[in-house]
Structures are given as C-alpha cells and as structure tokens.
N, C-alpha and C positions, 0 to 999 in steps of 0.2 A: 559358193557351195555347189558340189555336184553330187549325184548319186553314189559315186565311188569314193567319196571322202566322209569321214566320220571324226568324232571327237571324244577322247576318253581321258578320264582322270582317275589315277590310282592312289588311294590314301593308305599309307602305311604308318607303322609306329614310329617311324624315324623321318620320313619325307613323304611330301604329296606331288606327285608328278602328272603332268598333263600334256597332250600333243595332238595335232592333227594326225589322222590316219588314212593311208591308202587301204581301202576296204577289199580291193581286188588281190593285191599283193601281201596284205598283212604286215605292212611296213610304215614306220613313222614317216610323216612328211616334214622335213625340216628338223630342227633341233626340239627337244622337249624342255619344258620348263620345270624345274623341281625348286620346291620351298620346303624348308625344314618344318616338319609337323609341330604346331604350336604346343607348348607346355604350360598348363595342362591342356590336354587334347579335347576339349569340351565341344560339343555340337556347334556351338555359336562361333568358336574361334576357328574350327576347321572349316566352317561354312564361309567365312571371311576369306580364308586362302583358296577354296574352290573358286569363289567370285572372282578373286584376283586373277586366277589363272584363266578362267573363261574369257574375261574381258582383256586380258593380255592378248589372246589369239584373235580377238574380236570375232568369235564363232557365233553364228545365228542359228545353228540347227539343233537337232536333238543331242543331248550330252549324257554318255555313260559314266557312272561313277561307282568305283568299288569301294568296300569298306572290309576291315579286318574283323568281320563280325557275321553271324548267322543272320541273313536278311530275307524276311518272309512278306511279300506284299509291299514292299518299300519300307518296312519297319525293322530296325535292329533290335536283335534279341540277345546278343551277346556282346562283350567288349574284352578281348583278351589283352590287346595291346593298345588300347586307346582309353580314354577316360570312361569311367563307369556310367557317366551320365548319358552315354549313348543307349544304354539299355531301355527299350521302350520308345525311343525317339522314331517319330515318323520322318525318316531320312528323305523320303521322296518330297514330301512336302516341304521340308526344311530347305533343301538344295534348289527346288524350283522356285521358291519365293526370293532367294538370294541372287539367283541368276536371272530373274525376271523370265521364267518360262511356266508354262503350264505342267502340272504333274505328269501329263502324257508324254511331255518331251524329255523326262529325265528317267533314265533306266538304273536302277539300283541293284547291285548284286555283290555277293561274296567276292573277295579280292582273288582267292585261289580258283573259284569257279570260273571268274573272267579268264584269267591266265590259262586254265584248262581249256576252255572254249577256243581260245586262240590258237592253242598248240594242236587241238583236234582237226580245226579248220586248216591252218597253214603250215603245220609241222609235219613229221614223219608219218606217212600214210599208215604205217603198221599200227599206229595208235588208234586207228578208227574201227578195228576189229577187235572183238573180246572185251576182257576187262582190263582197263588202264587206269592207273592211279597218278595223278600229277601231284608233286610235293614241292612247295616252294619254301626254301630255307633263307630266313631273313631274321627280323626282330623276333618271329615266332616260327611256327612251321604251320603253312596252309596246305589243305589238300582239296582235291577235285576227283571225283569218281565217274568214270564214263563205262557204259556197257554197249559195245557196237557203236560208239560215238555219241551215245545219247546221255546228257548229264543226270547225275543223282546228286541234287543240290544240297548245299550246306552240310557236307561231311565234316567232321572236326577231328580228323585223325591225329592232328598234332597234339591233341589233349589225352591221347591214350596213356594209360598208366604203364610204364615200363620200369621194372626193378624198383617199384615203390615211388617212383617220381613221374610227374606231368612230363611227357616226352619232350615237349618243347623247351622245357627248363633245362634239360641237359644236352639237346641236340640241335638247337636253332643255331643259326650262324652267329647270331649276336652273342651266344655263350662261348663260341670259339674266340671271338674278340674280347669279350670282357674277362675270361678266364686266362688268356694269353696262350691257348692251346694250340700245338702244332696241327698241321692239316693230317698228319698220322694219327695223332691222339684224338682228334675231333671225329675223324672218319670212324675209328673204332665205335663211337657213341652213335653215330648215323647207321651204321651196320647193324648194330644191336635194335635200334629203332625199327629199321626196315624188316628185319627178321621177324619181329613180333608182329608187324603189320602184315607181312605176306602170308604169315601163318593163320591170319584172321580172315582174310579176304581172297587168297590166292589170285593174284592179279596175273595178267599174261605180260605185263608191261609197266615199268615204273619211269616217270618222266621226272627229272629233277631240275628245278628253277630257282629262281630267286637271284639276288646280286651276286652271290658266291658261285654261280653257275659260270660265270666269267672266266674262273680259274678252275673249271672242272677237271683238267688234266692232272691237278695237284691232290685231288681227292676221290673222284668217281673211280679211277681204276682199283682204289683200295677197298672198294664194297663188294666182297665177295660173297654173293647170295645167291639164292636159287632163280630168282626173277630177272630177267634182262632189264638193263637200266640204258635209257638214252638221256641226253642233256637237252633241256628246252631249246628249241632252236631260235626261239625269240627272246630268250634269257629273261632280263628284268623289264623287259617292255612288253611281256606277254598280257599283263593286267591292263594296260592302256588300250592294246589292240582289242582284247576281249570285250572291255566296256564299251568302246566305240561301236563295235559290231552289234552289241545287244541293244545299244541305243538306236541304231539305224534300222533294226529289225523289230524293235518294240518288245523286246525280251525282258520279262520281269520274274522275279523269283520271291 
C-alpha cells in the first residue's frame, strides 16, 4: 500500500463492485471485482459480499463504501433500491466489524455523492465552477449537487415527482430495460425529468453517468434542454474512485 493507492466498493441495486484505485489519476488499478447484489439485499448479506471483495484484494488500508441511500454520520436513513432493513443501520460499524477494521478506517457515503466527488476531482474542469449536478442512471437515479466544487450531500433528486410519478420509476436505466424501451423513447423520459430538475435548481452543468453512460452516443444527443450536458468521464467506475478517495482522506457524511 502506498499513499497514492486506495480501495473503494460501490454497492448498487444489482451489483457490488470493488477495486484498487490510483488516487493520483482517478483510475482503477487492474480489474474490478463485481458480485451480484444478494436478494434480499439485507445488511448482513451485503456485508458478506463486501468482506469477500476486501479479502479478495488482500487490502489492508482504509476502505470507502458507497450505499444507494442517504448516509449521515455512517448511518443509512433511506433504502430506495436495497432492502428496507438498511434504514437506521449503522453501516460504518457493520462494515468495519465484518472487514476487521476500526470505524475510523471505513468511509461511508451516498453512491451518487461518491461518483460526483470523483468527477469533480478527475473529470471535466468546467464542473468545478458554478452549480453542477451529477446524475447516475442505473437501477434508480442517483444525484450529487456541487457549488464551486463543494458537495451538498445527500440530495435525492431521483425521487422528484414528475407528472405524478417518482422520477426514477419512469426514467431510470433499469426502466428502459424492464419495459423494452428504445433509446429514443427512454430519452424522452430523461429529457422530461431533466427539464423539471433544471427549472428547480438552475444548474450550470449536468453530468450524466451510470452504466448506461457507456452508450451515451445513443441517447445524450437526444436531450435537448437548456443546461449543457457532459458524460461522466469515469462512467460506471466513478463510485469506486470517489469512495476510495473519501476513505484515503477520512471524509464522512
């Protein structure tokens, strides 16, 4: 272990991913390990997978872990795409115990916040000025809000009500797959969602990420809105990178 290396784990509704991270370049070192999120995704079952990933890499330093949840002082307060048993769970203490570390060696944060932190640090420099909103499209819609590069933690813009529906129930990437939507039809929903959001917060820039960002050319050009849009440079690895950086720097939310 050196000062330029870190380790991050990104817990999602469908998969749990972990990797070593080069903290100077914001890149993964070697291959990441992905394991399907257990069903039901209870705290105990997810902790088993997290421990397996940490042990696989034989990592001995601080560990950053993201959750698709509002996380305050290490405790999960919501559970949109994971088991509701997470609500009220001291995730910091749970993971520290399972991987054999002290609580101070585990950094817990919201998954989209972690991805946003990575993009602000290692992505397009224009994102560091003004109001920037990162949105991750996956099982749900995660959000991270920044003003001049400073995070406003635990925004939940994926749960805005749009036309009478929870936004992520209509515009998440998982909905595209589950309903068999074309990129064109799905992009119409994403555009509607972004229009509502931009009229609320008036951002200077949207960053779009998540697994579907790998095929950004098929849908991002269809998003004809007022706010400029860029694709996440780290794509679906941003959460891992942000988690590793948070752990190395002792950041908690």
